[in-house]
C-alpha positions as CSV (number, residue, x, y, z in Angstrom):
1,M,52.8,139.2,87.6
2,L,49.9,140.9,89.5
3,G,47.0,141.6,87.1
4,N,48.7,143.3,84.1
5,Q,51.6,144.7,86.0
6,M,55.1,143.2,86.1
7,V,56.5,143.2,89.7
8,S,60.2,143.5,90.6
9,F,61.9,144.0,93.9
10,S,62.9,147.5,92.9
11,D,59.3,148.5,93.0
12,Y,59.3,148.4,96.8
13,D,60.7,150.8,99.2
14,G,63.9,149.9,100.9
15,V,67.6,149.7,100.4
16,E,68.8,148.1,97.1
17,G,65.3,147.3,96.1
18,Y,64.3,145.1,99.1
19,G,61.2,146.0,100.9
20,S,57.9,144.4,102.0
21,V,54.7,143.3,100.3
22,S,51.3,142.6,101.7
23,Q,50.0,139.0,102.3
24,N,47.4,139.5,99.6
25,E,50.1,140.2,97.1
26,V,52.0,137.1,98.1
27,D,48.8,135.0,97.8
28,D,48.3,136.3,94.3
29,L,51.9,135.2,93.4
30,N,51.2,131.7,94.8
31,K,48.2,131.3,92.6
32,A,50.4,131.4,89.4
33,L,49.9,128.3,87.1
34,T,52.9,125.9,87.6
35,A,54.1,123.5,84.9
36,G,55.7,121.0,87.3
37,Q,57.9,118.1,86.3
38,D,55.4,115.2,86.7
39,I,56.0,112.2,84.4
40,S,52.5,110.8,84.9
41,A,49.2,112.7,85.5
42,P,49.1,114.0,89.0
43,T,46.1,114.3,91.2
44,V,43.8,117.0,89.7
45,A,44.4,120.2,91.6
46,A,43.8,123.9,90.9
47,G,46.8,125.6,89.5
48,E,48.4,122.4,88.1
49,G,49.6,122.9,84.5
50,F,50.2,119.3,83.6
51,P,47.1,118.9,81.4
52,L,48.4,121.8,79.3
53,R,51.9,120.5,78.7
54,V,52.7,118.9,75.4
55,E,54.8,115.7,75.5
56,S,58.3,116.4,74.3
57,L,59.3,113.0,72.7
58,E,62.3,112.6,70.4
59,N,61.3,111.1,67.1
60,T,64.4,108.9,67.0
61,L,64.3,105.5,68.8
62,K,67.6,105.0,70.7
63,T,69.2,101.6,70.3
64,V,70.6,100.1,73.5
65,T,71.3,96.7,72.1
66,F,73.6,95.5,69.3
67,T,73.5,97.0,65.8
68,A,74.3,95.6,62.4
69,K,77.9,96.8,62.9
70,E,78.4,93.9,65.3
71,L,77.6,91.3,62.7
72,V,81.2,90.8,61.7
73,F,81.3,87.2,60.5
74,W,78.0,87.2,58.5
75,K,79.0,90.3,56.6
76,S,82.5,89.0,55.6
77,I,81.9,85.2,55.0
78,P,81.8,84.2,51.3
79,K,78.3,83.3,50.3
80,I,77.3,81.2,47.4
81,P,73.8,79.8,46.2
82,A,72.7,76.4,47.1
83,Y,70.2,74.4,45.0
84,N,69.3,71.4,47.1
85,T,68.7,70.5,50.8
86,V,71.8,68.4,50.5
87,E,74.8,70.3,49.1
88,E,77.9,68.3,47.9
89,H,81.4,69.3,47.0
90,G,84.4,67.5,45.8
91,Q,87.9,67.5,47.3
92,I,91.3,66.5,45.9
93,S,93.6,65.8,48.8
94,S,96.6,64.4,46.9
95,Y,98.0,64.6,43.4
96,G,99.9,61.4,44.1
97,D,101.5,59.6,47.0
98,N,104.9,58.4,45.9
99,E,107.2,61.4,45.9
100,D,110.4,59.3,45.6
101,A,109.6,57.7,42.3
102,G,109.7,60.8,40.1
103,F,113.2,60.3,38.7
104,I,113.7,57.8,35.9
105,V,116.5,56.5,33.8
106,E,116.6,57.4,30.1
107,G,113.9,55.7,28.1
108,A,112.2,54.1,31.2
109,L,108.5,54.2,31.9
110,P,107.7,56.5,34.9
111,E,105.9,54.9,37.9
112,S,102.1,55.0,37.9
113,D,100.4,57.1,40.6
114,D,96.9,58.2,41.4
115,S,95.3,61.4,42.8
116,T,93.1,61.2,45.9
117,Y,89.5,62.4,45.5
118,A,86.6,62.6,48.0
119,R,83.0,63.8,47.9
120,K,81.7,65.7,51.0
121,Y,78.2,67.0,51.8
122,S,76.5,69.6,53.9
123,I,72.9,69.6,55.1
124,I,70.9,72.8,54.6
125,K,69.3,74.0,57.9
126,F,66.5,76.5,58.4
127,L,66.3,79.6,60.6
128,G,63.4,81.9,61.1
129,T,61.4,84.3,63.4
130,T,57.7,85.3,63.4
131,R,56.6,88.9,64.0
132,A,53.1,90.3,64.4
133,V,51.5,93.8,64.6
134,T,47.9,94.3,65.5
135,H,45.7,96.0,62.9
136,V,44.9,98.8,65.3
137,M,48.6,99.4,65.9
138,S,49.2,99.7,62.2
139,L,46.6,102.5,62.1
140,V,47.8,104.8,64.9
141,R,50.3,107.5,64.3
142,P,53.5,106.1,65.8
143,A,56.3,108.2,67.3
144,F,59.2,106.3,65.6
145,G,58.1,105.6,62.1
146,N,56.1,102.8,60.5
147,V,55.6,100.0,63.0
148,I,55.6,97.1,60.5
149,A,58.8,98.4,58.9
150,N,60.4,98.8,62.3
151,E,59.4,95.3,63.3
152,T,60.7,93.9,60.0
153,V,64.1,95.5,60.7
154,N,64.1,94.3,64.3
155,G,63.2,90.7,63.1
156,T,66.1,90.9,60.6
157,L,68.6,91.9,63.3
158,H,67.3,89.3,65.7
159,L,67.6,86.5,63.1
160,L,71.1,87.7,62.0
161,R,72.2,87.7,65.7
162,I,71.2,84.0,66.0
163,L,73.0,83.3,62.7
164,E,76.1,85.2,63.7
165,K,76.5,83.1,66.9
166,A,75.6,79.9,65.1
167,L,78.4,80.4,62.6
168,Y,80.7,79.8,65.5
169,Y,78.9,77.6,68.0
170,A,76.0,75.7,66.4
171,D,76.3,72.0,66.9
172,S,74.1,69.4,65.2
173,S,75.0,66.8,67.8
174,L,73.1,68.9,70.4
175,S,70.0,69.5,68.3
176,A,69.3,68.0,64.9
177,V,67.8,71.3,63.7
178,Q,71.2,73.1,64.0
179,F,74.0,73.0,61.5
180,D,77.6,72.7,62.6
181,G,79.4,76.0,63.2
182,F,83.1,76.4,62.3
183,I,84.3,75.6,65.8
184,K,82.7,72.1,65.5
185,L,83.8,71.8,61.8
186,I,87.4,72.5,62.6
187,T,87.4,70.3,65.7
188,D,86.0,67.4,63.8
189,N,87.8,67.7,60.5
190,A,91.2,69.4,60.9
191,D,94.3,67.7,62.2
192,A,94.9,67.6,65.9
193,D,97.6,70.3,65.8
194,H,95.1,72.7,64.3
195,V,93.2,72.9,67.6
196,I,95.4,74.7,70.2
197,D,94.4,74.7,73.9
198,L,95.9,77.9,75.6
199,R,94.7,76.8,79.1
200,G,93.8,80.4,80.1
201,A,96.8,82.1,78.5
202,P,96.3,85.1,76.2
203,I,97.1,85.2,72.5
204,T,100.5,86.7,71.8
205,E,102.5,87.6,68.7
206,D,104.6,84.4,69.2
207,I,101.5,82.2,69.4
208,L,100.1,83.8,66.3
209,S,103.3,83.3,64.3
210,D,103.4,79.7,65.3
211,A,99.8,79.2,64.4
212,V,100.3,80.6,60.9
213,S,103.3,78.3,60.5
214,T,101.1,75.3,61.4
215,V,98.5,76.4,58.8
216,R,101.2,77.0,56.1
217,T,102.6,73.6,56.7
218,S,99.2,72.3,55.5
219,Y,99.3,74.6,52.4
220,G,96.8,77.1,53.9
221,F,97.0,80.9,53.7
222,P,95.2,82.3,56.7
223,T,93.6,85.7,56.1
224,H,91.5,86.5,59.3
225,L,91.8,86.0,63.0
226,H,88.3,86.0,64.6
227,L,88.5,86.9,68.3
228,N,86.5,88.4,71.1
229,H,87.1,92.1,71.6
230,K,88.5,91.5,75.1
231,T,90.9,89.0,73.6
232,K,92.0,91.6,71.1
233,S,92.4,94.1,73.9
234,E,94.8,91.8,75.7
235,L,96.8,91.5,72.5
236,V,96.8,95.2,71.8
237,K,98.1,95.9,75.4
238,T,101.3,94.0,74.5
239,F,102.1,96.8,72.0
240,F,101.7,99.7,74.4
241,P,105.3,99.4,75.8
242,K,106.6,99.3,72.3
243,E,104.8,102.5,71.2
244,R,106.8,105.8,71.0
245,H,104.9,109.1,71.3
246,N,106.4,112.5,70.7
247,T,104.6,114.8,73.0
248,F,106.4,117.9,71.7
249,T,105.5,117.6,68.0
250,D,102.1,115.7,68.3
251,K,99.7,118.4,69.3
252,N,96.3,116.6,68.9
253,G,96.5,115.0,72.4
254,V,95.6,111.5,71.2
255,I,97.7,108.7,72.5
256,G,97.5,104.9,72.4
257,T,97.4,102.4,69.5
258,D,95.2,99.9,67.8
259,V,96.1,96.8,66.0
260,T,94.0,95.8,63.0
261,G,96.1,92.9,61.8
262,F,99.6,91.5,61.5
263,T,102.0,90.6,58.7
264,S,102.7,86.9,58.6
265,E,104.6,84.6,56.3
266,S,101.2,84.1,54.5
267,G,100.6,87.8,54.1
268,T,98.4,90.1,56.2
269,V,96.1,88.5,58.7
270,Q,93.2,90.9,59.6
271,F,91.8,90.9,63.1
272,A,88.0,90.4,63.1
273,S,86.9,91.5,66.6
274,N,83.5,90.0,67.4
275,T,81.3,90.6,70.4
276,F,79.4,87.3,69.8
277,L,82.5,85.1,70.1
278,I,81.9,84.6,73.8
279,G,83.3,81.2,74.5
280,N,83.0,80.1,78.1
281,T,82.0,83.6,79.5
282,A,78.2,83.0,79.5
283,T,76.5,83.1,82.9
284,P,73.6,80.8,83.9
285,N,70.1,82.3,83.4
286,A,68.2,82.8,86.7
287,A,64.8,82.4,85.0
288,A,63.5,80.2,82.3
289,I,63.7,81.5,78.7
290,G,61.1,80.6,76.1
291,D,57.5,79.3,75.9
292,A,56.8,77.4,79.1
293,A,54.7,74.8,77.2
294,K,57.7,73.9,75.0
295,I,60.9,74.4,77.0
296,P,62.3,71.8,79.4
297,G,62.0,72.0,83.1
298,Y,65.0,72.4,85.3
299,P,66.9,69.2,86.0
300,S,67.6,67.6,89.4
301,I,71.2,67.0,90.4
302,A,72.2,64.1,92.6
303,T,75.3,64.0,94.8
304,I,78.5,65.1,93.1
305,T,81.5,63.0,94.2
306,P,84.8,63.8,92.5
307,T,86.6,60.5,91.7
308,G,89.3,58.8,89.6
309,T,93.1,58.7,89.6
310,D,93.4,58.6,85.8
311,A,95.3,61.9,85.5
312,P,92.8,64.1,83.6
313,L,93.2,67.8,83.3
314,F,92.6,68.6,87.0
315,T,96.2,69.0,88.1
316,A,97.7,69.9,91.4
317,D,97.4,73.6,90.5
318,D,93.6,73.1,89.9
319,A,92.9,71.3,93.2
320,G,90.4,73.4,95.2
321,D,86.7,74.2,95.7
322,Y,84.2,74.7,92.9
323,F,80.5,75.5,92.5
324,Y,78.4,74.1,89.7
325,S,75.1,75.0,87.9
326,V,73.2,73.0,85.3
327,V,70.6,74.3,82.7
328,A,68.4,72.0,80.5
329,C,67.9,73.2,76.9
330,N,66.1,72.5,73.7
331,K,65.4,74.3,70.5
332,Y,62.6,76.3,72.1
333,G,64.5,77.7,75.0
334,R,66.1,77.0,78.4
335,S,65.2,76.1,81.9
336,K,66.3,78.1,84.8
337,A,69.7,77.2,86.2
338,I,69.9,74.8,89.2
339,A,72.9,75.4,91.4
340,Y,74.8,72.7,93.2
341,G,77.2,73.1,96.1
342,S,75.9,76.2,97.7
343,P,76.7,76.8,100.5
344,T,79.1,73.9,100.4
345,A,81.5,73.7,97.5
346,V,82.6,70.6,95.6
347,T,86.2,69.9,96.6
348,I,88.3,68.5,93.8
349,A,91.8,66.9,94.2
350,A,94.5,66.5,91.6
351,T,93.9,63.8,88.9
352,Q,90.2,63.6,89.8
353,H,87.3,64.1,87.4
354,V,83.8,65.3,88.3
355,P,80.7,63.2,87.5
356,I,77.5,65.3,87.6
357,P,74.4,63.0,87.8
358,V,71.4,64.8,86.4
359,T,67.8,63.8,85.7
360,P,65.4,65.7,83.4
361,S,62.3,67.2,85.1
362,T,59.1,65.3,84.6
363,T,56.9,67.9,86.3
364,E,58.4,71.3,85.5
365,G,58.0,72.4,81.8
366,A,56.4,70.3,79.0
367,G,59.3,70.2,76.6
368,A,61.9,67.4,76.2
369,T,65.5,68.1,77.2
370,E,67.8,68.0,74.1
371,W,71.1,69.0,75.8
372,Y,72.5,70.2,79.1
373,E,74.8,73.2,79.8
374,V,77.2,72.9,82.8
375,Y,78.5,76.1,84.5
376,R,81.4,76.2,86.9
377,T,83.3,78.7,89.0
378,K,87.0,79.3,88.8
379,K,89.1,77.6,91.5
380,N,87.9,78.7,94.9
381,G,85.5,81.2,93.2
382,A,82.4,82.5,95.0
383,S,79.0,80.9,94.4
384,G,77.2,82.9,91.8
385,T,80.2,83.4,89.6
386,Q,79.7,80.2,87.5
387,K,80.5,80.4,83.8
388,R,79.5,77.9,81.1
389,I,82.1,75.2,80.4
390,L,80.2,72.3,78.7
391,R,77.3,71.6,76.4
392,I,76.4,67.9,76.4
393,H,73.7,66.1,74.4
394,N,71.0,64.4,76.4
395,T,71.5,60.7,75.5
396,Q,69.1,59.2,78.0
397,G,65.8,60.8,77.1
398,T,63.8,61.1,80.3
399,G,66.3,59.0,82.2
400,A,69.3,59.9,84.4
401,Q,72.6,60.8,82.8
402,T,76.1,61.6,84.2
403,L,77.8,64.7,82.8
404,T,81.6,64.6,83.3
405,D,83.9,67.5,83.8
406,V,87.6,66.8,83.3
407,N,88.5,70.4,83.2
408,A,88.9,70.4,79.4
409,S,87.1,73.8,79.3
410,L,88.0,76.6,81.6
411,P,85.4,79.2,82.8
412,D,85.8,82.8,81.7
413,T,87.8,82.0,78.6
414,T,86.9,82.4,74.9
415,N,87.7,80.9,71.5
416,A,89.6,82.4,68.6
417,L,89.6,81.2,65.0
418,L,92.4,81.6,62.4
419,L,90.6,81.3,59.1
420,Q,91.5,81.2,55.4
421,Q,88.4,83.2,54.6
422,N,87.9,82.6,50.9
423,L,86.0,80.2,48.7
424,N,88.8,77.7,48.5
425,S,88.5,77.2,52.3
426,L,84.9,77.9,53.4
427,S,81.6,79.5,52.5
428,F,78.0,79.9,53.6
429,K,75.7,78.1,51.1
430,Q,72.2,79.8,50.9
431,L,69.2,77.9,49.6
432,A,67.3,81.1,50.3
433,P,68.6,84.4,51.4
434,M,66.6,86.5,53.9
435,V,63.0,86.2,52.9
436,K,59.8,87.7,54.4
437,I,56.8,85.4,54.2
438,P,53.3,86.8,54.8
439,L,51.2,84.5,57.0
440,A,47.5,83.9,56.9
441,T,45.2,86.4,58.7
442,I,43.5,84.5,61.4
443,A,42.9,87.4,63.8
444,T,43.0,91.2,63.6
445,S,46.8,91.1,63.4
446,I,49.3,91.3,60.6
447,R,51.8,88.4,60.9
448,W,54.8,87.4,58.9
449,S,57.8,85.1,59.2
450,Q,61.4,86.0,58.2
451,V,63.5,83.0,57.2
452,I,66.9,82.1,55.9
453,Y,68.0,78.7,54.7
454,G,71.6,77.7,54.5
455,T,74.6,76.1,56.0
456,P,78.3,76.9,56.6
457,T,80.7,74.6,54.6
458,L,84.3,73.9,55.4
459,Y,86.1,72.8,52.2
460,F,89.7,72.9,53.4
461,P,89.9,72.1,57.2
462,N,93.6,72.3,57.6
463,A,93.7,75.9,56.1
464,N,92.1,76.9,59.4
465,L,93.0,76.7,63.1
466,L,91.1,76.9,66.4
467,F,92.2,78.3,69.7
468,N,90.4,77.1,72.8
469,N,90.5,78.4,76.4
470,V,91.9,81.8,75.4
471,G,92.3,83.8,78.6
472,K,93.6,87.1,79.9
473,N,96.9,88.1,81.4
474,N,95.4,87.9,84.9
475,Y,93.4,84.7,84.4
């Protein structure tokens, strides 16, 4: 636009509207105010329209982490109130032992027999998170709603994520503040045949049917199979060749299948796919996590020399080169991972086991080491591909300790749990459900804690079954 006149190419002489303009007219066009596409304020310059642009910001905060939909176990586990920090329950494990003495002759006195009772207990444990919003932040006009309300929701989801993983993996032998999750409860209390080591093989229909039969033999009725979504994907793939699709009558263009459960001799077993059921797929953290004044420093690792001829789980097929990493942990966080074997790998022969001598740091980090995590590659895997295989309690305080790998846990595998998910088998006992506790104002900030007190309880161990080292078809 020149002055108040709209200019078009047809205004000029020439063929098809093309012609020529003077240099002054071109200069006038170049003086037009430009909006630009700057993200931050550019250098002040004549003709720059950035100061006049209004920020176009969506009023919905986009979530790029997990949502409440992922909290599968917490939403489905039976919950009951607790009334003490020590919760007890009774068990009857036998109505009588002598099954051959039931028949009698006429007029005789039947044999005497006794039921078997036991009393068990669970210890309530405490989980919480603290949040804070400055007073100034509470006064500004936020783009995404009330800041305190948003942080309360975020704190709730953060706490429930911790609880969701803990329902599977918490272990009081690693840290006394933890309760025992169901993997530990089943391992410690169920019969040995209720813990199945798949050694990297995937779960199949045949394996599931056999597992249900094992539970039924112990009078259990499994209702749910908790498994990682990748494990479920491997199972679903086995049904693809069995699917039949009529491309002539089905016009919606959607093919494929999903499996939400299977019918067993105990009834329908639902598949509970859970992202947080990660097993031995975690990778070592490159940087420390947590308050540097409270977390442990990284450990030192002495020379690793595979040894022994006692036929542990390193077989001839497992003989090869491996890389290791170790992380020191406590209830406040984790040290950075320390790698061993790079660039030279640890060579392991058949029947050997691997002692890993570690010493807690006395100079890095101020916190005590409560447990160690050991990470290892697959056979002949590249350095940097280590996955967690072991969590071992620190039994030596500030002294040296040897962590032993006998190949019982395989990297890049997961767990699965076949559960009878009702109140005759298990529950979560709550001394306090999710509670928000205001904290004293000691600065110009609004602070509060969100807590939950409770513990998972396993009443009927043999009504449940655990799969370890669940792999994929190409493990």
